[in-house]
C-alpha positions as CSV (number, residue, x, y, z in Angstrom):
1,M,19.3,-26.6,-6.6
2,D,17.1,-29.6,-6.9
3,G,20.0,-32.1,-7.1
4,H,22.0,-31.2,-3.7
5,L,18.6,-30.9,-1.7
6,T,17.9,-34.0,0.7
7,P,14.8,-33.7,3.1
8,A,17.2,-32.9,6.3
9,N,18.4,-29.4,4.8
10,F,14.3,-28.8,3.5
11,G,14.2,-26.4,6.7
12,E,16.9,-24.0,5.4
13,L,15.5,-23.1,2.4
14,T,13.6,-20.0,2.2
15,D,9.6,-19.4,1.2
16,D,10.6,-18.7,-2.6
17,Q,12.5,-21.6,-2.8
18,L,10.2,-24.4,-1.4
19,V,7.7,-22.8,-3.8
20,E,10.0,-23.1,-6.5
21,L,10.9,-27.1,-5.3
22,A,7.1,-27.7,-5.1
23,Q,5.9,-26.8,-8.4
24,K,9.2,-28.6,-10.1
25,R,8.3,-31.8,-8.2
26,G,4.3,-31.6,-7.6
27,D,2.7,-34.7,-6.7
28,R,5.7,-36.8,-6.8
29,D,6.9,-34.9,-3.3
30,D,4.6,-32.7,-1.0
31,R,7.5,-32.0,1.3
32,P,8.3,-28.9,0.3
33,F,4.6,-27.6,0.5
34,R,3.9,-29.3,3.6
35,L,6.7,-27.2,5.4
36,L,5.1,-23.9,3.6
37,M,2.4,-24.8,5.4
38,E,3.7,-25.6,8.4
39,R,5.4,-21.7,8.4
40,H,2.2,-20.4,7.4
41,Q,-0.5,-21.7,8.9
42,T,-0.9,-20.2,12.1
43,T,-1.0,-16.6,10.1
44,V,-3.9,-18.5,8.3
45,W,-5.7,-20.1,11.0
46,R,-5.6,-16.3,12.9
47,V,-7.1,-14.9,9.6
48,C,-9.8,-17.4,9.5
49,Y,-10.7,-17.4,13.3
50,N,-11.2,-13.2,13.0
51,F,-13.8,-14.2,10.6
52,L,-15.8,-17.4,11.9
53,K,-14.8,-16.6,15.7
54,N,-14.6,-20.4,16.3
55,G,-11.5,-22.9,16.6
56,D,-13.3,-26.0,15.3
57,D,-14.2,-23.6,12.0
58,A,-11.1,-22.1,11.7
59,D,-9.3,-25.3,11.6
60,D,-11.3,-26.7,9.1
61,L,-11.2,-23.3,7.1
62,T,-7.6,-23.5,7.7
63,Q,-7.2,-27.2,5.5
64,E,-9.5,-25.5,2.6
65,V,-7.1,-22.8,2.2
66,F,-3.9,-24.4,2.1
67,L,-5.6,-27.3,-0.1
68,R,-6.5,-24.5,-2.5
69,A,-2.9,-23.2,-2.2
70,Y,-1.8,-26.7,-3.4
71,R,-4.1,-27.1,-6.5
72,N,-3.0,-23.4,-7.8
73,L,0.7,-23.2,-6.6
74,K,1.5,-23.6,-10.4
75,K,-0.4,-20.8,-10.9
76,F,1.7,-18.6,-8.2
77,E,4.2,-16.9,-10.4
78,G,6.0,-14.9,-7.4
79,R,4.7,-11.7,-7.9
80,S,4.0,-11.5,-3.8
81,S,5.3,-13.4,-1.5
82,F,4.3,-17.0,-0.7
83,K,2.7,-15.9,2.8
84,T,0.7,-12.9,1.1
85,W,-0.3,-14.9,-1.8
86,V,-1.9,-18.0,1.0
87,Y,-2.8,-14.3,3.2
88,R,-5.0,-13.4,0.1
89,I,-6.5,-17.0,-0.4
90,A,-7.0,-16.9,3.5
91,I,-9.7,-13.7,3.2
92,N,-11.1,-14.9,-0.1
93,T,-12.0,-18.2,1.5
94,S,-13.5,-17.1,4.9
95,R,-15.0,-14.1,3.1
96,N,-17.1,-16.6,0.9
97,E,-17.8,-19.0,3.8
98,I,-19.0,-15.9,4.9
99,R,-21.4,-15.3,2.3
100,Y,-22.3,-19.1,2.2
101,R,-23.5,-19.5,6.0
102,S,-25.5,-16.3,5.3
103,R,-27.8,-17.9,2.6
104,R,-28.3,-20.8,4.9
105,P,-31.1,-20.9,6.9
106,Q,-30.6,-19.5,10.1
107,E,-31.0,-21.8,13.6
108,S,-33.7,-20.8,15.9
109,P,-32.9,-17.8,17.9
110,T,-31.9,-18.4,21.6
111,P,-34.4,-18.2,24.3
112,L,-34.6,-15.2,26.6
113,E,-34.3,-17.4,29.3
114,T,-31.8,-19.0,28.5
115,A,-29.7,-16.1,26.9
116,A,-30.1,-14.3,30.5
117,E,-28.2,-16.8,32.3
118,F,-25.0,-15.9,30.4
119,I,-25.3,-12.4,31.2
120,P,-22.8,-11.0,33.9
121,S,-24.9,-10.2,36.8
122,G,-24.8,-6.7,37.7
123,Q,-25.0,-5.4,34.1
124,N,-27.9,-4.1,31.9
125,V,-29.8,-5.7,29.5
126,E,-29.9,-3.1,27.3
127,E,-26.3,-2.1,27.8
128,I,-25.2,-5.9,26.8
129,T,-27.4,-5.8,23.6
130,Q,-26.3,-2.7,22.1
131,K,-22.9,-4.2,23.0
132,H,-23.7,-6.8,20.6
133,V,-25.4,-4.9,18.2
134,R,-22.4,-2.3,17.6
135,S,-20.0,-5.6,17.6
136,E,-22.1,-7.1,14.8
137,M,-22.3,-3.8,12.7
138,L,-18.6,-4.2,13.1
139,A,-18.1,-7.9,11.7
140,D,-20.7,-6.4,9.1
141,A,-18.1,-3.7,8.1
142,L,-15.3,-5.5,8.3
143,K,-16.6,-7.3,5.3
144,Q,-16.8,-4.7,3.4
145,L,-13.8,-4.2,3.1
146,S,-11.4,-5.0,0.5
147,P,-9.0,-7.9,1.4
148,S,-6.0,-5.5,1.1
149,E,-7.7,-3.2,3.5
150,F,-8.8,-6.1,5.8
151,Q,-5.3,-7.8,5.8
152,I,-3.9,-4.3,7.2
153,L,-6.0,-3.5,10.0
154,L,-5.9,-7.2,10.7
155,L,-2.2,-6.8,11.3
156,K,-2.2,-3.6,12.9
157,D,-5.4,-3.2,15.3
158,I,-6.9,-7.0,15.5
159,E,-3.2,-8.4,16.3
160,G,-1.2,-5.1,17.3
161,R,1.6,-5.4,14.8
162,P,4.3,-2.4,15.0
163,Y,4.3,-0.7,11.5
164,A,7.8,-1.6,11.2
165,E,6.9,-5.4,11.5
166,I,3.9,-4.8,8.7
167,A,5.8,-2.7,6.4
168,D,8.7,-5.7,6.4
169,E,5.3,-8.3,6.0
170,L,3.9,-6.8,3.3
171,D,7.5,-5.7,1.8
172,I,6.7,-1.7,1.6
173,S,7.6,1.1,3.3
174,L,7.0,2.2,6.6
175,S,5.3,5.5,5.3
176,A,3.3,2.8,3.3
177,A,2.5,1.3,5.9
178,K,1.0,3.9,8.0
179,M,-0.6,5.6,4.7
180,R,-2.3,2.2,4.4
181,V,-3.9,1.7,7.7
182,Q,-5.2,5.2,7.7
183,R,-6.9,4.7,4.6
184,A,-8.6,0.9,6.0
185,R,-9.6,3.0,9.0
186,A,-10.8,5.4,7.1
187,S,-12.9,3.4,4.7
188,L,-14.0,0.9,7.3
189,K,-15.2,3.7,9.7
190,I,-16.9,5.0,6.0
191,S,-19.2,1.0,6.1
192,Y,-19.9,1.5,9.9
193,N,-21.4,4.6,9.8
194,K,-23.5,3.8,6.8
195,M,-24.7,0.9,8.8
196,A,-25.0,2.6,12.1
197,S,-27.2,5.3,10.2
198,V,-29.4,2.5,9.3
199,E,-30.8,1.1,12.6
């Protein structure tokens, strides 16, 4: 395969073929890996953004994810698709970043006078606060999920993908996709209820 390839027809290759080519060529030619990155950077960025809720931070973390993937490409054995593999790296990298940030000293809280400027007129401050608390608890509950649980809820409930598309992307049956979503939602509900009971 390698001998018949030119940069012009790299785009015709499957992910598996590009991975094989990137593993063979290594640091001598990073073009196959760059094409893999172009194909999947939007998906990786969405994962990072859903954790960090900041576009610039998601940009930075996306670069970190692909750097880790590039460094570990020789260890990739093809047991899953490249997309699933890099997806897992994105989830783990994002979770590690969240843990790191949680250990850093927090910035001073925003003064109430400043916060009030961002509350739409006519809305009850207590309602706004309760919504914020629920949103924070939901975000914390999502962080408690396993990478596979978070992945399938991201696809179904955050990105709104149809079950058939999810099944195809994860290379599982339609019934398995539906079952995984149900189980992940149940896990999320348990985690959320535990946090709510502490409140």
